[in-house]
N, C-alpha and C positions, 0 to 999 in steps of 0.2 A: 909563583914558581912551584911551590909545593903542591898546589892544586893541579898543575899541569903534569907533574911527575906522577901523581896519584892516578890521574885519568889514563895516562899511557900504560901504567902498570896494570890497571883493571882491564884495558883492551887486550893486553898481551895474554893475561890469564884466560880471558874468554876465547881467544884464538886457539890457544893450546888445548883448551877443553873441547872445542869443536873438532880439532884434528885427532883427538884421542877417542872420538866416538865413531867407530866404523859403521855402525848401523845407520846413523844419519847420513853419512857420506854415500853409502850404498843406495839409499833411496832418493838421492839428489838427481840433478839433471845428468849426472855421469852414469846413471844406470844403463846397463847394456841389454836389459830385458826387451824382447821383441813382442809385439802384439800377438795374440793367439792366432789370428788370421794369417800372419806371416809364417807361422810354423806348420800350418796345415799341409798335409801331404796330398799330392795329386792322386786321384782315383786311377786305377789301372786302365780304365776306359778312356782316360783323357788323351786327346790328340796332342796335348802339350808335353807329353812324355817323349815325343819324337825330338831328337836333338839335331835334326837337319838344319842346315844354314840356308837362309833365303835372302833375296835382294828385292827391295821395294822399287817402285817406279821412281822414287826419289834417290835411288842408289844407296839406301840405308841397308846395312847388314843386320839381320834379325833372326830370331828363332820364333816358332809359333807361340811359345809361351809369352812372347811380347804382348799378346792380346789378353793375357790373364786378367781377371777382374772386370772384363767387359763382356756383355752379351754379344755374341758374334753371329752375323748372318753371312754365310759363306757359300761359294760355289766354285767349281772348277770350270774354266773356260779357256779358249785360245783366241787371240785377237784377230786372226785372219778368217775366223768363222763368219760366214755371211747369213746364216739362218738361225740355228739353235741358240748360239751364245748371246746374240743381241736380245733374243726373247727372254733368256734367263735373266739378263741384266735388267730388262724392262720389268720383269716380275719382282725383282728385288727392289726396284725403284717404287713399285706399287706398295710394297711393304713399308718402305721408308716414308712414303707420303701418307700412310695410314697412322703413323705414330706422331705424337705431339713433340714439340721442341724439347720439352722437359724429359720425355721418354727417350728421345734420341741421344740425350747426354750420356745414357748408359749403354748405348748400342754402337757397334762398329760393323761396317760392311767390308767383306774380304773377298777378293777375286784371286783365285789361285790358278796360275797358268799351267796348262798341260802340255805346252809346246816350248820346252826349254831352248830349242835351237833358234827359234825366231822371235820369241817374246823377250826381247831385251828390255831393260828399264826405259829406254827411250821410246820403244814401241808401246810399252804399257802406258806411258805418259800420253802418247798420241791417242790411244784408245780411250783413256779416261776423259780427255778433252772432247773427243768426238761424241761421247755419250753423256757429257755434262755431269760428270761425277764430282761431287764436292769433297771437302776435306775429311768427311766422315767415312770415306772409302779408302781402302788400301789395296793395291795390286802388287802381287809378288810372283817371283819366278825363282827357279833353283835348278839343280842338276837333274839329269834323267832319273837317277836312282831315287833321289828325294821326291821327285814328282810321282813316280810309280808307288813309292811307299805311302804317301798321303792318299793317293787314289785307292789303294788297297784298304787302308784303314777306314776310309769314308764309304767304301763300297761303290766307288765310281768306276764303271768299266770304260777303259780307254784303249782304242785300237787305232794305230797309225795307218793311214792309207797311202798308197803310192803317189797320190796327188799332193801329198804333204799335209792334208787335213786329217781329221780324226772322226771316227765313230765313237760316240761317248754317251754315258748316262746323263740325263738332264735333271739334276737334283740340287735343291737349295737346302742347306743344312743350318740348323740353329744350335749353336754351342752355348752351354751355360757358362758362368764365370770361371769355372775350372776346366773348361775345354771338353766337356762331355756332350756328345750329340744327344739332344733331347727331342728333336723333331726334324723330319725330313719331308720336303715337299717335292713330289715327283711330277714331271710333265710341265706343259706350258699353259699359261692363262687359266690355271685351276682356281677353285675357290680357296681363298687364303684365310678364311676366318679361323680355322684351327691353328694355323701357323702364327697368326697375330696373337691369338689367345695364349699360345705357348710362350711367346716373347713377353707378353704382359704379365704372365705368371712369374717369370724370372725377374722382371723389373720390381715387383712388389716386395 
């Protein structure tokens, strides 16, 4: 009995000693310190500084910063386009097929609609299915103001036509993990070696 009482007393003393040591408690699992990467501020050139709200083809609400920490291959398109936009998507798919499965784990493909009136989430879903886009692709739409804002930031010229279509720049953009544009590919079916090299430089 005396041995049991002594054991309990010693345990109580040890517990009190631990509670009186704030340094040990601070360094425990209760520490609120964040990794240095989580505290890193975005560059002034990052598209992720834009606070506009977007809706994905899956009806998810998100901001562009949702893609932070991924290497993003992006382009502005509209789903009723019958010429230029499918070619842009095909060029992005060529980039995708040039990367290994391991490399693709660090890369996302993003299609940004320039047609907020017609490109609903349901329409974006149909477009993704028609072009056999896998889960590594995200299609998003937003308000006219947000659409023009991102177009201006990316340097994409967009002019609405009376027919409902658009005259627009044909550019594929490469964002680094912080949303800074590091490479732009202009035109159709162009040599992609420089674009793929830029992507692989970011992956390393």
